[in-house]
N, C-alpha and C positions, 0 to 999 in steps of 0.2 A: 833444449832450444826449440822454439816453435817452428813449424814448417814454413819455409819463405812464402808459400802460396797464401798463407793466411793474411798476408798484407793486402791482398786484393779486396777491395771494399764491397764489391757487388755480391749480394746474397746468391746462394745456389738453389733456392727453394723451387723456382720455376723450372729448373732443369732436373734436379734430382727427384722431385716428387712426382714427375710425369709417370703415370702407371706403367706405359709401355716400355720407357726407359728403365724403370726400376726392375720390371720383370726380366728385361734383357740382362741386366747387371747380376740378378740373382741366380739365373740359370744360364750362364753364358755357354758352358760346354753343351748342355742339353738342347739349347736354342739352335746352335749351329751344326750340331752333329748330324742331323739328317742330310745336311748339305754336302757332307764330306764323304768320299769313297775310300776304298782300302787299297787303291793302287799305289805302287811305290815309285812310279817314274815321275821325275821332276822336269824332265826335258820334252818328251814327246808324248802325245796323247791322241787317240782318235778324235776326242772332243774338238781338238784344234781344226782337224780337217772338216768336221761337220759344220762348225761355225764360219770357217774361212777356207772354203774348198779351193779357192784360186791361189791361196798362199802356199800351197805345197805342204810341207810339214813343219810350221812354225813351232817354236818353243812356247810353253804356257806363258811366259813372261811377256813375249812379243803379243800374244793374244790379248793379255790383260791390257797392255799399252794400247792396242788397237781399240778395245772397247772404251778405253778412257778419252779418246780423242775422236771417236767415231762421229760422222756428220751424216744424217741427223743423229742426235744421241742415242745410244743403245737403250733398249728397253730394260726395265728392272727385271722382268722375267728372264731375259737373256742373260743378264749378269748373274742372277741368282742360279740359274741353270749351270753355268760355268763354275760357280762357286760350290754348288753341291758335288760336283764330280771331281774336284780337286783332290789329290792324294794327300794323306796325312803329313807327308814330309815335304810338302810344297814350299818353295822358296818364300820366305817372309816378304821379299821385295814385290811379290805379286799383289799383295792385299792393298797397299796404298793406291795402285792403279784402279783396282775394283772399288774402292771408295770413292775415287774421283769419278768413275763411271756412274755409280749409283747417285752421286751428287748432281749429275747432269740429267738424270733420268726423271720421268714424271712422278716418282715416289723417292724424293731426296732424303726423307726421314729414314730410309733403310740404310743410307750411308752413315748416318749418326750411330745406328745400331750396330753396324759392322765395325765401326772404329772402337766404340765402347766395349764390344764383345768379340774380339777377333779369335778365330779358330786357333791361331798360333800366337802365344804371348810375344814372340819375337817380332811379330808383324807391326807392333807399335814402336815406331822409331822417330827420330827427329824429322826425318823427310815426311813421314805420314802425319806427323803432329802439325808441322808447319803447312803441309798441304790442306790439313783440316780447317785451320784457321781462315785460309782464303776461299776454300770451295764450299764449305758447308752453308746451307741455306738458312742460317740462323740469323735472327735480327741482331744488329751490330751491338745493341746494348746487352745481349746474352752472352757475347763472346768472352768477357772477363770471367763470368761465371763458368763457361765451358772450360776455359784455360785452367782455373783453379781446380775444377772437378777432375779433369784429365790428369793433372799432376798428383792429386790425391789417389786416383784410381791406379795409376802406374807408377809406383815409387821409383822404379828404375829410370824413369824418364826425366832427364835433365834438360830444361830448356836452354836454348842458346840465345845470344842477343838478337839474332834474326828472328827468333820466335817473338820476342817482346816487340821488335820493331814492326812485325806483321800485325801484332795485336794493337799497337798503337795506330797504325795506318787504318785498320778496320774500324776502330772507335771514332777516328777522325771523320770517316765517311758518314757517320751517324749523326754528326753535329746538326741540330735543328735550330732555326732562329728563335723558336719560342722558349727554349731552356738550354742553351749550349753550356751553362755553367756546371750542369750535372756531369756531362762527359769530360769537360775540361779538368774538373776536379779528379776524376778517375785517371786521366792521362798524367797529371802532375804527380798523383800518388804512386803510380807505376814508375815514373821517371826517378822520383826522389827516394822512394822507399823499397819498392819491390825489386827493381833491377840491382841495386847495390846489395840487397840481401842475398842474392845469388852470386855474389862477387864478380859481378859484371860491370863494365864501365860504359856508359852511353857514348855512341859514336855520333858522327855528323848526321847520319840519317835519323837517329833517335831525336836529337835536338831539333832539326829542321822540321821534323813531323808535328812536334808539339808547339813550336813557335808558329808554324804556319796556321795550326788550328786556332790559336790565341788571336793571331792577326785577323784571320777570316771572321772570327766571332766579334771583332771590334775591340778587343782587350789590347790595344797597341802597347800601352805602357807596361803591361805584364809581359808582352812579347819582347819589349826591349830589355826589361830585367832579366828574363831568361837568356837572351843573347849575351848579356854581360857575364852571367853565371857559366854559360858555355865557353867563353873566352878564358875565364879564370880556370876552367877545368882543362885548358890546353887544346880545345877543339875550335878551329877557325874554319867555318864553312860557309861559303857563299850561299848555299841552299837555305841556310837559316836566316841570312840577312835579306835575301830577296823578298820574301813575304811581307817583312816588316817595312821595307822601303815602299813596296806597292801599296800597302794600307795607308801609309802616310801620305803618299802623293795623292791617292784617291780622295783623301780628306782635305787635301789642299795644303798640308803641312810641309811646305818646301824647306822651311828652315830646319825642321826636326829631320828630314830626309837628308839634308846636305851634312848635318852633324854626324848622322849615322854612317853616311857614306865615307867621311873622313875617318871616323873610328874604325871602319872596316879596313881601310887601306893601312891605318896606323898599326893594326894588329897582323899585318901581313897576309890578310885574306886574298887568295888569288881571284882576281876579277875575270869573270867569264862572259861570254856573249849574252848569257840569260841575265846576268846583272846589268849590263849595258842596255839590254832591251826593256827591262823593268824601268830603268831610270828614263829613257827615251819616252816611253809610253806615258809614264806619269808626269814628266814635265810638259809634254804636249797637251795632255789633259788639263794642265794648270795654265795653258797658253804661254808657256815659257819657251817660245820657239827658238830664240837666240840661244838660250842655255842648252836646249836639246840638240841643236846643231854642234855647240861646242863639245858636248859629250860624244857625239857621233865622230868628230874629228879626233878627239882624245882616244877613242876606241881603236881608230885606224892607227894612229901613232904608236900605240902599244902592240901593234901587230896582230890585232883581232879583226879580221875581215867581216864587215857586215854582210849578213846573208840576206835572202829574200824576205824573211819576216822582218829583219831590222829596217831594210829600205822601205817595205811596205807601210810599217808602222809610221816611219818618218814622213812619208808622202801623205799619208791619210791624216796625220796630225797637223802638218803644215796647211793642208787644204782646210781644216777645220779652224785654224787659226787665221784664216783669210790671206795666207801667202801662198797663193796658188803658183805664181811664177817661180818661187823658190822651189816649190814641190815639183814642178816640171824639170827643173834644173837637176834636182836630185834623182829624177827618174832617168834623165839622159845620162847622168854620171853612172848610174846603175848598169845601163846599157854598155857604155864605155868600158866597164870593168868586167865584161863577159856575163853579166846576169840579165837575162831577158826580162823585162817587165811583164808581170802577169796581167791578166784581166782586171784584178782588184786594183793594181797601181793605176792603169789606164782609166779604170771607172771613176776613181777618186779624183784625178786630174781633169777629166772631161766634165764631171760633175761640178767641180769647182769653178772652172772657166764658165760654164753655163749659168750658174747661180750668180756670178759676178757680171753677167751680160756680155762677156767676151766670146760670143758664139764663134766668131771666125777663128780665135785661137783654138777653141775646142774642135773645130773642123780639122785644123792642121794636125792636132794631136790624133784625131780620128785616122786621118790618112797615114800617120806614122805607124799607128797600130796596125792598120791593114797591111802596110808594107812589111811589117815585122811578122806576118803570118799568125797573128793573134786573132783567133776567131771570136768576133763579138758574141756576148751572151745577152740574155734578156735585160740585164741590169744596164749594160752598156747602150744597147738600143733605146731602151726608155729614157736614160739620161740625156742622150743626144737629141732625141726627138722632143723631149721636154724643153731643152734649151732653144731649140730651133723655133718651137711653137710659142715661146715666151717673147721672142724677138720678131714674132710676125712672119717668120719665113716658113710658111706653110707648104710652099711647092717643094722645098728641100725635104721638109718634114714627111709629106706624102711620098716621096721618092724613097726615103730611108725605110718608112713604114711598109711599102711594098717590098724592098729588099729584105726586110725582116721576116715577112711572110714566106717569101721565095726561099730563104735560108732554113726553113722549117722551124723557126723560132716564134712560137705562139705569142702574140701580144697579151699582156695582162691588163688588170683594171687600171694600173697606173699608166700604161701606154695610151690606152683609149682616153683616159681622162686628159692627158696632155694635148691630145689632138682635139678634143672637145673644147678646152679651153682656148686653144690657138684659133679655132674657127669663130668662136664667139668674139674673140679679141679683134679680128679683122672684120667683124660684122657679117659674118656668114652663118646666121643662126640656122638656116635650113640644112646646111651640111653638117653642123654640130649635131642636130637632132638625128640625122641619117647615121652619124657614126655612133650615137647612142643606141639606136636600134640595131646597128651592126654588132655592137658589144653584147647586147642582150642575146642576140641570135648565136654568138660564139660561146654561149653559157659561161660568160664572164660576169659574175655577180657585182653590182654596184656596191661601193662602200660609202662611208661618210663623206670622203673627200670627192668622190665622183658625183654624188647628189649635191654636194655644196657648190661644185663648179656648174652643175646644170641649173640650179636654183639662181645662182649669182647671173649666169648668162641671160636667163629669162627675165629677171628684174631689170637688168641694164637695158634690154630692148623694150621695155615697157609691158611685157606679158606677164602681168601680175597674177591673173587667175591660173594660167598654166604653171606658174611657179608654186602657187597654193596647192595645186593638185599633186605636183611633184613632192612637196612637203608632206602632204597627207599620206602618199604612197610610201615615202621614206619611213614615217612613223609606224604605219601599218606593217612594214617589213621588219620592225624592231631594230632599226638603224638609229642610233642616237645622233641628232645634229651636232655639228661642231660649231666653234665660234664663228667661222666664216659664213656657214649657213644661216645661223640666227641673224647675223649682221646684215646679210644680203636681203633677208625677208623683212627685217625691220626697215631697212632702207627703201624697199619697194613699198611698203605700207605707207611709210612717211611722205615719200615723193608722190603717192597718190591721194594725199590729203587725209589719210586715216592714221593720224598721229596717235590717237588713243589705242587703236589696234596694235600699232608698233609699241607703245608702252607697255600693254598688256603682254605681248609676246617677250619683251625685255624682261619683265618681272617674272614670266614664267621660266626664263632662262636662268635667272638668279635662284628661283625656288627649286628647280629640279637639280641643279648642280652638275649636269651633264657637260656644261660648256662655261668657261669663265669669261665674262666680257673683258675686252681689251680697251685701249684708248679709242680705236676706231669705232667700236661699238657704241661707247658712250658719246662720242662725237656725232654719230648719226642721229640718235635719239635727241641730243642736246639741240643739234641743228633744227630738227622738227619742232621742238618745243619753242625755240626762239622764233621761228617762221610763223608760229601760230600766236605770238605775243604772250607766251606763258612763261615770262621770265622768273617769277617766284618758284615755279616747279622745277625750271632748269637750275636754279641756285640750289635747290634741295638735292637734286640728282648730282650736281658737282660736289656737294658735301659727302654724299653717298660715295662718289668715285674715289674721294680722297680716304675715306674710311676704309674702303675695299683695297687700299694700297695699289690703285691703278693711277699712274702719274699722268697728268694733263700734259699736252704738247702744244705746239704752236698752233694747230688747227683748233684745239679747244680755246685757247686765247682769242683767236680771230672771230670765233663764233659769237663770244660775249662782247667783243669789242665793236662788232657790227651793230649791236643793239645799243650799247651804253655809250659808245664813241670813245675817242681817245684823249678827251679832255680830262678835266679834274677826276670825273668819276671813273673813268678808265684807268687812270693812274692808281687811284686808291684801290680798285679792284685787283690790279695786277700785284701791287705791293702786298696787300693782304694775302693774295695767293703765295707769293714768295715766302712770307713769314710763316705761314701755315705749314708749307713744305719743309722749311728749315727746322720748325719745331718737331717735325716728324723725322728729322734726319734724313730727308730725301734731298740731298744737296744737288745732285745731277739734275733733277727735274726742276729744282729752284733756278739753277743756272740757265736752263732752256727758257724759262719764263722771263728771266732777265735779258736774254738775248732778244726776245720778242719785244720788250719794253724799249730796248736801245735802237731796235729796228724802226720802231715807230717814233723815235725821237723823244721818248718819255724818260726823263731823268729821275732815277730813284732817289729817295732820301738816304741820309747817311747811315741811319739804323739798318736799312736794307742792305746797303753796301758792306756794313760791318758783318752781317749774318752771312752774307755770301762769301766774303773773304775768309772768315773763320771756318766755314764749313767746307767750301769748295777748294780754294786755292791752296790751304794748307794740306788737305787730304792728298790732292793731286801731287804736290811737291813731295810729300813723304813717299807716296807710292813710286814716283819716278826714282827717287834716291834708293828705295829698296830694290827695285827692279834692276838698276845699274849694279848694285852689290851682287845680286844673284848672278847677273851675267859674269861678273868678275869671278865668282866662286867656281862656276861651272866651266869657265874658259880653260882650255888645255894648256 
């Protein structure tokens, strides 16, 4: 019968043909004999007092343990000196600790030599072998070869299931996006062939490790198949279901996740807080806020109290779904249940209220946070200052900025950028420039966003030359402009009558690819072309806009209607635009154009109505029905 280790598929050549390791294997006794003394004591040694004089008279085993966990790591020379003076009859339990100490030293290859050529054959135990799998500084793809080689070298060494689980875990850590299939094949071979050959049965950790590796590599169907195989083998582990649920929800497959969740319950798998957290986070990523709240209530009804992580994920997800008020209610509920909201929870709610323009609500949340003795951090200060600045409340923003500095919380580039934007917004360009200089003096390097804010502010106040100087300085610093910076410069050039210059900069943005023009960018250059009576070039640019999958909006339509009027030509233009969008299956944009037509009292023809009804109305109806179904499924 062949040795079970022969099932491992990875060749051993890179490990066994290493000259230094081969020499160590050929002369094991002679290699380590100079390190060993002739003392017969196994408990006390003068060496212990030399190495650790403050320890009194420790045993050799305690000294070895101290070397293994020393901080900073013990040097290889100290470990070798201890090894050389060990007695011949030293306890074999000493050597695993010395192997661990050498693995942490600057010469970790000595750990491998000591493991493969121990002074005492009894030193190679299950404990030392399992420790070696985790501690040795081998590349993960060499671990199967080391595993197989060790079993052949020490025939009396029988691996346990823990050994194989550690091996699988180490291989999983070596998964690379470029070629994950190589390592996944090895893991599946170990699971299906090697472990049974040793008369061992995989447990929940074994299955969950391989399933997680498959799910993380994007092989969700194979992961689901392995989960079914696990259930057939009588193992029902939530740890194996969780990574598959996470992968499905990240991919937007709510249907598949719901089916797997029901299958998980049907097989009697114990639902844990980790499973519910995966479901909550995934549903919120899919914008299924109602379903996520249903899962949270179900979690509570089953006696699993949501923790800080659960509440934090729900609050953050609700804010991202635009349900800031519900997020704050969850945060208040969190406090009522004795769980103090953290800086992360307050930051999510304050940021959400500021983005929705409800800065007064954000201020009330801020006051609640301060009353709860939660110390604001730089994220909280920056979020609140940004919200105040966007609403033009610069007096309050300045007070909070000063409070931030007094609290020894150094403002970052985002904080300064918010202040600069706010000053430009209220027309105080001089104070905006002073804040920019203050930011530079504070060694806070500008980024693309801060440059964009400064350029936009300069162009809006008519200081095009200064904006162009900032633009050149940004490029000289190697900072790539973003879409807002490009749009601001193009708008400044067009408003100054230099439409050709704006068009060249627009084409430069397309050519470089650093930033992608949006509808606002196209509208700026289209408006410039229309104002200079260059309608043919504007039509060409509109075609280019459609080809780049950038949807026109109401502003785009009004720019052209200003030139061609709302009479027959205007109706033909808008109807043609609707048909072209429908042919590209961009029904939402087509509906927006239709709303412009109705607002202008332009009645579309029957064919246009048919295209809209077929594309928009049916899709919305189906989506609404599907969303209602999912709400029913996830409802407790």
